[in-house]
HTML snippet that shows the backbone in 3Dmol.js (N, CA, C, O; Angstrom):
<script src="https://3Dmol.org/build/3Dmol-min.js"></script>
<div id="view" style="width:600px;height:400px;position:relative"></div>
<script>
const pdb = `
ATOM      1  N   MET A   1     -96.382  37.005-280.913  1.00  0.00           N
ATOM      2  CA  MET A   1     -95.495  37.731-280.041  1.00  0.00           C
ATOM      3  C   MET A   1     -94.064  37.600-280.579  1.00  0.00           C
ATOM      4  O   MET A   1     -93.624  36.518-280.966  1.00  0.00           O
ATOM      5  N   ASP A   2     -93.371  38.707-280.590  1.00  0.00           N
ATOM      6  CA  ASP A   2     -91.999  38.634-281.071  1.00  0.00           C
ATOM      7  C   ASP A   2     -91.050  38.229-279.938  1.00  0.00           C
ATOM      8  O   ASP A   2     -91.438  38.139-278.774  1.00  0.00           O
ATOM      9  N   LYS A   3     -89.819  37.993-280.314  1.00  0.00           N
ATOM     10  CA  LYS A   3     -88.821  37.494-279.379  1.00  0.00           C
ATOM     11  C   LYS A   3     -88.562  38.481-278.235  1.00  0.00           C
ATOM     12  O   LYS A   3     -88.380  38.076-277.087  1.00  0.00           O
ATOM     13  N   LYS A   4     -88.548  39.757-278.556  1.00  0.00           N
ATOM     14  CA  LYS A   4     -88.276  40.794-277.550  1.00  0.00           C
ATOM     15  C   LYS A   4     -89.397  40.832-276.496  1.00  0.00           C
ATOM     16  O   LYS A   4     -89.120  40.979-275.306  1.00  0.00           O
ATOM     17  N   THR A   5     -90.638  40.701-276.925  1.00  0.00           N
ATOM     18  CA  THR A   5     -91.778  40.716-276.009  1.00  0.00           C
ATOM     19  C   THR A   5     -91.750  39.487-275.106  1.00  0.00           C
ATOM     20  O   THR A   5     -92.006  39.593-273.907  1.00  0.00           O
ATOM     21  N   LYS A   6     -91.440  38.324-275.671  1.00  0.00           N
ATOM     22  CA  LYS A   6     -91.361  37.101-274.877  1.00  0.00           C
ATOM     23  C   LYS A   6     -90.273  37.216-273.809  1.00  0.00           C
ATOM     24  O   LYS A   6     -90.458  36.787-272.670  1.00  0.00           O
ATOM     25  N   LYS A   7     -89.147  37.796-274.191  1.00  0.00           N
ATOM     26  CA  LYS A   7     -88.046  37.969-273.247  1.00  0.00           C
ATOM     27  C   LYS A   7     -88.451  38.923-272.128  1.00  0.00           C
ATOM     28  O   LYS A   7     -88.132  38.677-270.965  1.00  0.00           O
ATOM     29  N   ARG A   8     -89.148  40.003-272.460  1.00  0.00           N
ATOM     30  CA  ARG A   8     -89.588  40.979-271.455  1.00  0.00           C
ATOM     31  C   ARG A   8     -90.572  40.325-270.473  1.00  0.00           C
ATOM     32  O   ARG A   8     -90.500  40.561-269.267  1.00  0.00           O
ATOM     33  N   ILE A   9     -91.482  39.508-270.996  1.00  0.00           N
ATOM     34  CA  ILE A   9     -92.435  38.806-270.132  1.00  0.00           C
ATOM     35  C   ILE A   9     -91.693  37.847-269.204  1.00  0.00           C
ATOM     36  O   ILE A   9     -92.030  37.741-268.025  1.00  0.00           O
ATOM     37  N   ASP A  10     -90.702  37.160-269.721  1.00  0.00           N
ATOM     38  CA  ASP A  10     -89.909  36.237-268.904  1.00  0.00           C
ATOM     39  C   ASP A  10     -89.192  36.984-267.781  1.00  0.00           C
ATOM     40  O   ASP A  10     -89.176  36.523-266.639  1.00  0.00           O
ATOM     41  N   VAL A  11     -88.605  38.125-268.098  1.00  0.00           N
ATOM     42  CA  VAL A  11     -87.908  38.933-267.103  1.00  0.00           C
ATOM     43  C   VAL A  11     -88.892  39.439-266.044  1.00  0.00           C
ATOM     44  O   VAL A  11     -88.581  39.443-264.853  1.00  0.00           O
ATOM     45  N   LEU A  12     -90.065  39.859-266.480  1.00  0.00           N
ATOM     46  CA  LEU A  12     -91.078  40.340-265.535  1.00  0.00           C
ATOM     47  C   LEU A  12     -91.559  39.226-264.614  1.00  0.00           C
ATOM     48  O   LEU A  12     -91.796  39.462-263.430  1.00  0.00           O
ATOM     49  N   GLN A  13     -91.704  38.021-265.144  1.00  0.00           N
ATOM     50  CA  GLN A  13     -92.137  36.899-264.319  1.00  0.00           C
ATOM     51  C   GLN A  13     -91.085  36.571-263.259  1.00  0.00           C
ATOM     52  O   GLN A  13     -91.428  36.229-262.127  1.00  0.00           O
ATOM     53  N   GLN A  14     -89.809  36.676-263.624  1.00  0.00           N
ATOM     54  CA  GLN A  14     -88.744  36.463-262.653  1.00  0.00           C
ATOM     55  C   GLN A  14     -88.775  37.549-261.583  1.00  0.00           C
ATOM     56  O   GLN A  14     -88.580  37.274-260.399  1.00  0.00           O
ATOM     57  N   LYS A  15     -89.023  38.784-262.011  1.00  0.00           N
ATOM     58  CA  LYS A  15     -89.092  39.907-261.076  1.00  0.00           C
ATOM     59  C   LYS A  15     -90.269  39.713-260.113  1.00  0.00           C
ATOM     60  O   LYS A  15     -90.144  39.987-258.920  1.00  0.00           O
ATOM     61  N   ILE A  16     -91.403  39.245-260.624  1.00  0.00           N
ATOM     62  CA  ILE A  16     -92.579  39.007-259.790  1.00  0.00           C
ATOM     63  C   ILE A  16     -92.274  37.944-258.741  1.00  0.00           C
ATOM     64  O   ILE A  16     -92.648  38.096-257.578  1.00  0.00           O
ATOM     65  N   ALA A  17     -91.603  36.878-259.138  1.00  0.00           N
ATOM     66  CA  ALA A  17     -91.264  35.814-258.188  1.00  0.00           C
ATOM     67  C   ALA A  17     -90.371  36.365-257.073  1.00  0.00           C
ATOM     68  O   ALA A  17     -90.574  36.054-255.900  1.00  0.00           O
ATOM     69  N   LYS A  18     -89.396  37.174-257.440  1.00  0.00           N
ATOM     70  CA  LYS A  18     -88.493  37.754-256.450  1.00  0.00           C
ATOM     71  C   LYS A  18     -89.237  38.724-255.533  1.00  0.00           C
ATOM     72  O   LYS A  18     -89.025  38.721-254.320  1.00  0.00           O
ATOM     73  N   LEU A  19     -90.103  39.548-256.107  1.00  0.00           N
ATOM     74  CA  LEU A  19     -90.863  40.506-255.304  1.00  0.00           C
ATOM     75  C   LEU A  19     -91.808  39.806-254.332  1.00  0.00           C
ATOM     76  O   LEU A  19     -92.008  40.274-253.212  1.00  0.00           O
ATOM     77  N   GLN A  20     -92.385  38.690-254.759  1.00  0.00           N
ATOM     78  CA  GLN A  20     -93.286  37.942-253.877  1.00  0.00           C
ATOM     79  C   GLN A  20     -92.524  37.386-252.676  1.00  0.00           C
ATOM     80  O   GLN A  20     -93.041  37.377-251.559  1.00  0.00           O
ATOM     81  N   GLN A  21     -91.299  36.924-252.906  1.00  0.00           N
ATOM     82  CA  GLN A  21     -90.478  36.432-251.805  1.00  0.00           C
ATOM     83  C   GLN A  21     -90.119  37.571-250.853  1.00  0.00           C
ATOM     84  O   GLN A  21     -90.193  37.419-249.633  1.00  0.00           O
ATOM     85  N   LEU A  22     -89.732  38.708-251.421  1.00  0.00           N
ATOM     86  CA  LEU A  22     -89.390  39.864-250.596  1.00  0.00           C
ATOM     87  C   LEU A  22     -90.594  40.353-249.798  1.00  0.00           C
ATOM     88  O   LEU A  22     -90.465  40.732-248.634  1.00  0.00           O
ATOM     89  N   LEU A  23     -91.754  40.343-250.426  1.00  0.00           N
ATOM     90  CA  LEU A  23     -92.972  40.785-249.756  1.00  0.00           C
ATOM     91  C   LEU A  23     -93.329  39.857-248.594  1.00  0.00           C
ATOM     92  O   LEU A  23     -93.715  40.320-247.520  1.00  0.00           O
ATOM     93  N   ALA A  24     -93.200  38.572-248.810  1.00  0.00           N
ATOM     94  CA  ALA A  24     -93.484  37.616-247.744  1.00  0.00           C
ATOM     95  C   ALA A  24     -92.526  37.821-246.568  1.00  0.00           C
ATOM     96  O   ALA A  24     -92.939  37.775-245.409  1.00  0.00           O
ATOM     97  N   ALA A  25     -91.263  38.045-246.868  1.00  0.00           N
ATOM     98  CA  ALA A  25     -90.278  38.284-245.813  1.00  0.00           C
ATOM     99  C   ALA A  25     -90.557  39.599-245.093  1.00  0.00           C
ATOM    100  O   ALA A  25     -90.414  39.686-243.874  1.00  0.00           O
ATOM    101  N   ALA A  26     -90.949  40.609-245.837  1.00  0.00           N
ATOM    102  CA  ALA A  26     -91.236  41.916-245.235  1.00  0.00           C
ATOM    103  C   ALA A  26     -92.463  41.844-244.322  1.00  0.00           C
ATOM    104  O   ALA A  26     -92.526  42.533-243.305  1.00  0.00           O
ATOM    105  N   LYS A  27     -93.428  41.011-244.689  1.00  0.00           N
ATOM    106  CA  LYS A  27     -94.622  40.868-243.854  1.00  0.00           C
ATOM    107  C   LYS A  27     -94.308  40.112-242.562  1.00  0.00           C
ATOM    108  O   LYS A  27     -94.921  40.367-241.526  1.00  0.00           O
ATOM    109  N   LYS A  28     -93.351  39.182-242.626  1.00  0.00           N
ATOM    110  CA  LYS A  28     -92.962  38.438-241.430  1.00  0.00           C
ATOM    111  C   LYS A  28     -92.176  39.320-240.460  1.00  0.00           C
ATOM    112  O   LYS A  28     -92.314  39.209-239.242  1.00  0.00           O
ATOM    113  N   GLN A  29     -91.349  40.197-241.032  1.00  0.00           N
ATOM    114  CA  GLN A  29     -90.500  41.049-240.200  1.00  0.00           C
ATOM    115  C   GLN A  29     -90.571  42.484-240.722  1.00  0.00           C
ATOM    116  O   GLN A  29     -89.690  42.915-241.467  1.00  0.00           O
ATOM    117  N   PRO A  30     -91.595  43.215-240.345  1.00  0.00           N
ATOM    118  CA  PRO A  30     -91.793  44.575-240.881  1.00  0.00           C
ATOM    119  C   PRO A  30     -90.867  45.612-240.234  1.00  0.00           C
ATOM    120  O   PRO A  30     -91.270  46.313-239.306  1.00  0.00           O
ATOM    121  N   ASP A  31     -89.629  45.706-240.726  1.00  0.00           N
ATOM    122  CA  ASP A  31     -88.673  46.683-240.215  1.00  0.00           C
ATOM    123  C   ASP A  31     -88.995  48.086-240.714  1.00  0.00           C
ATOM    124  O   ASP A  31     -88.952  49.054-239.955  1.00  0.00           O
ATOM    125  N   ASP A  32     -89.315  48.180-241.996  1.00  0.00           N
ATOM    126  CA  ASP A  32     -89.578  49.474-242.624  1.00  0.00           C
ATOM    127  C   ASP A  32     -91.065  49.533-243.011  1.00  0.00           C
ATOM    128  O   ASP A  32     -91.515  48.743-243.841  1.00  0.00           O
ATOM    129  N   PRO A  33     -91.817  50.445-242.430  1.00  0.00           N
ATOM    130  CA  PRO A  33     -93.260  50.489-242.724  1.00  0.00           C
ATOM    131  C   PRO A  33     -93.596  50.879-244.166  1.00  0.00           C
ATOM    132  O   PRO A  33     -94.710  50.629-244.625  1.00  0.00           O
ATOM    133  N   THR A  34     -92.658  51.482-244.878  1.00  0.00           N
ATOM    134  CA  THR A  34     -92.930  51.871-246.263  1.00  0.00           C
ATOM    135  C   THR A  34     -92.580  50.767-247.260  1.00  0.00           C
ATOM    136  O   THR A  34     -92.915  50.865-248.440  1.00  0.00           O
ATOM    137  N   GLU A  35     -91.909  49.722-246.788  1.00  0.00           N
ATOM    138  CA  GLU A  35     -91.445  48.671-247.699  1.00  0.00           C
ATOM    139  C   GLU A  35     -92.593  47.832-248.263  1.00  0.00           C
ATOM    140  O   GLU A  35     -92.606  47.538-249.458  1.00  0.00           O
ATOM    141  N   ILE A  36     -93.548  47.445-247.431  1.00  0.00           N
ATOM    142  CA  ILE A  36     -94.642  46.579-247.875  1.00  0.00           C
ATOM    143  C   ILE A  36     -95.485  47.249-248.967  1.00  0.00           C
ATOM    144  O   ILE A  36     -95.736  46.626-249.998  1.00  0.00           O
ATOM    145  N   PRO A  37     -95.931  48.500-248.775  1.00  0.00           N
ATOM    146  CA  PRO A  37     -96.694  49.136-249.868  1.00  0.00           C
ATOM    147  C   PRO A  37     -95.879  49.322-251.150  1.00  0.00           C
ATOM    148  O   PRO A  37     -96.416  49.224-252.254  1.00  0.00           O
ATOM    149  N   ARG A  38     -94.587  49.590-250.997  1.00  0.00           N
ATOM    150  CA  ARG A  38     -93.733  49.765-252.178  1.00  0.00           C
ATOM    151  C   ARG A  38     -93.626  48.460-252.959  1.00  0.00           C
ATOM    152  O   ARG A  38     -93.727  48.459-254.186  1.00  0.00           O
ATOM    153  N   LEU A  39     -93.422  47.355-252.258  1.00  0.00           N
ATOM    154  CA  LEU A  39     -93.325  46.056-252.924  1.00  0.00           C
ATOM    155  C   LEU A  39     -94.647  45.678-253.581  1.00  0.00           C
ATOM    156  O   LEU A  39     -94.661  45.148-254.692  1.00  0.00           O
ATOM    157  N   GLU A  40     -95.762  45.952-252.895  1.00  0.00           N
ATOM    158  CA  GLU A  40     -97.072  45.661-253.480  1.00  0.00           C
ATOM    159  C   GLU A  40     -97.306  46.496-254.735  1.00  0.00           C
ATOM    160  O   GLU A  40     -97.891  46.014-255.705  1.00  0.00           O
ATOM    161  N   GLN A  41     -96.852  47.735-254.717  1.00  0.00           N
ATOM    162  CA  GLN A  41     -97.005  48.611-255.891  1.00  0.00           C
ATOM    163  C   GLN A  41     -96.161  48.102-257.054  1.00  0.00           C
ATOM    164  O   GLN A  41     -96.617  48.097-258.197  1.00  0.00           O
ATOM    165  N   GLU A  42     -94.933  47.676-256.768  1.00  0.00           N
ATOM    166  CA  GLU A  42     -94.070  47.134-257.824  1.00  0.00           C
ATOM    167  C   GLU A  42     -94.667  45.858-258.418  1.00  0.00           C
ATOM    168  O   GLU A  42     -94.617  45.648-259.630  1.00  0.00           O
ATOM    169  N   LEU A  43     -95.233  45.006-257.554  1.00  0.00           N
ATOM    170  CA  LEU A  43     -95.878  43.780-258.040  1.00  0.00           C
ATOM    171  C   LEU A  43     -97.051  44.106-258.959  1.00  0.00           C
ATOM    172  O   LEU A  43     -97.204  43.498-260.018  1.00  0.00           O
ATOM    173  N   ALA A  44     -97.865  45.052-258.555  1.00  0.00           N
ATOM    174  CA  ALA A  44     -99.013  45.443-259.371  1.00  0.00           C
ATOM    175  C   ALA A  44     -98.563  46.005-260.715  1.00  0.00           C
ATOM    176  O   ALA A  44     -99.172  45.722-261.746  1.00  0.00           O
ATOM    177  N   ALA A  45     -97.509  46.793-260.700  1.00  0.00           N
ATOM    178  CA  ALA A  45     -96.995  47.375-261.938  1.00  0.00           C
ATOM    179  C   ALA A  45     -96.474  46.283-262.877  1.00  0.00           C
ATOM    180  O   ALA A  45     -96.698  46.344-264.086  1.00  0.00           O
ATOM    181  N   ALA A  46     -95.793  45.304-262.330  1.00  0.00           N
ATOM    182  CA  ALA A  46     -95.267  44.211-263.155  1.00  0.00           C
ATOM    183  C   ALA A  46     -96.400  43.387-263.750  1.00  0.00           C
ATOM    184  O   ALA A  46     -96.345  43.007-264.920  1.00  0.00           O
ATOM    185  N   HIS A  47     -97.434  43.108-262.948  1.00  0.00           N
ATOM    186  CA  HIS A  47     -98.591  42.369-263.461  1.00  0.00           C
ATOM    187  C   HIS A  47     -99.300  43.166-264.559  1.00  0.00           C
ATOM    188  O   HIS A  47     -99.732  42.597-265.562  1.00  0.00           O
ATOM    189  N   THR A  48     -99.416  44.458-264.373  1.00  0.00           N
ATOM    190  CA  THR A  48    -100.058  45.313-265.378  1.00  0.00           C
ATOM    191  C   THR A  48     -99.272  45.309-266.675  1.00  0.00           C
ATOM    192  O   THR A  48     -99.851  45.237-267.758  1.00  0.00           O
ATOM    193  N   GLU A  49     -97.951  45.385-266.566  1.00  0.00           N
ATOM    194  CA  GLU A  49     -97.118  45.397-267.777  1.00  0.00           C
ATOM    195  C   GLU A  49     -97.222  44.071-268.525  1.00  0.00           C
ATOM    196  O   GLU A  49     -97.275  44.058-269.755  1.00  0.00           O
ATOM    197  N   ILE A  50     -97.251  42.959-267.796  1.00  0.00           N
ATOM    198  CA  ILE A  50     -97.399  41.656-268.454  1.00  0.00           C
ATOM    199  C   ILE A  50     -98.746  41.594-269.181  1.00  0.00           C
ATOM    200  O   ILE A  50     -98.824  41.124-270.316  1.00  0.00           O
ATOM    201  N   SER A  51     -99.787  42.064-268.529  1.00  0.00           N
ATOM    202  CA  SER A  51    -101.116  42.063-269.170  1.00  0.00           C
ATOM    203  C   SER A  51    -101.097  42.891-270.447  1.00  0.00           C
ATOM    204  O   SER A  51    -101.659  42.480-271.463  1.00  0.00           O
ATOM    205  N   ALA A  52    -100.467  44.030-270.402  1.00  0.00           N
ATOM    206  CA  ALA A  52    -100.385  44.902-271.578  1.00  0.00           C
ATOM    207  C   ALA A  52     -99.593  44.255-272.701  1.00  0.00           C
ATOM    208  O   ALA A  52     -99.948  44.389-273.872  1.00  0.00           O
ATOM    209  N   LEU A  53     -98.527  43.558-272.354  1.00  0.00           N
ATOM    210  CA  LEU A  53     -97.693  42.907-273.368  1.00  0.00           C
ATOM    211  C   LEU A  53     -98.398  41.716-274.012  1.00  0.00           C
ATOM    212  O   LEU A  53     -98.165  41.425-275.185  1.00  0.00           O
ATOM    213  N   LYS A  54     -99.239  41.038-273.276  1.00  0.00           N
ATOM    214  CA  LYS A  54     -99.936  39.876-273.812  1.00  0.00           C
ATOM    215  C   LYS A  54    -101.091  40.240-274.729  1.00  0.00           C
ATOM    216  O   LYS A  54    -101.568  39.396-275.487  1.00  0.00           O
ATOM    217  N   LYS A  55    -101.541  41.476-274.671  1.00  0.00           N
ATOM    218  CA  LYS A  55    -102.653  41.907-275.537  1.00  0.00           C
ATOM    219  C   LYS A  55    -102.204  42.166-276.939  1.00  0.00           C
ATOM    220  O   LYS A  55    -103.015  42.534-277.789  1.00  0.00           O
TER     221      LYS A  55
END
`;
const viewer = $3Dmol.createViewer("view");
viewer.addModel(pdb, "pdb");
viewer.setStyle({}, {cartoon: {color: "spectrum"}});
viewer.zoomTo();
viewer.render();
</script>
């Protein structure tokens, strides 16, 4: 893996951690009904991108 790919994976992992916190907060206090599916979709996309980069 080159340096650029490692950096992208690191950034994605940070994004996943932040999205998981936001998702947990959104589930506790569901103000916007569209927020939870959007956060889940972003999480799935980030996980997919990490998987693609690791191959």
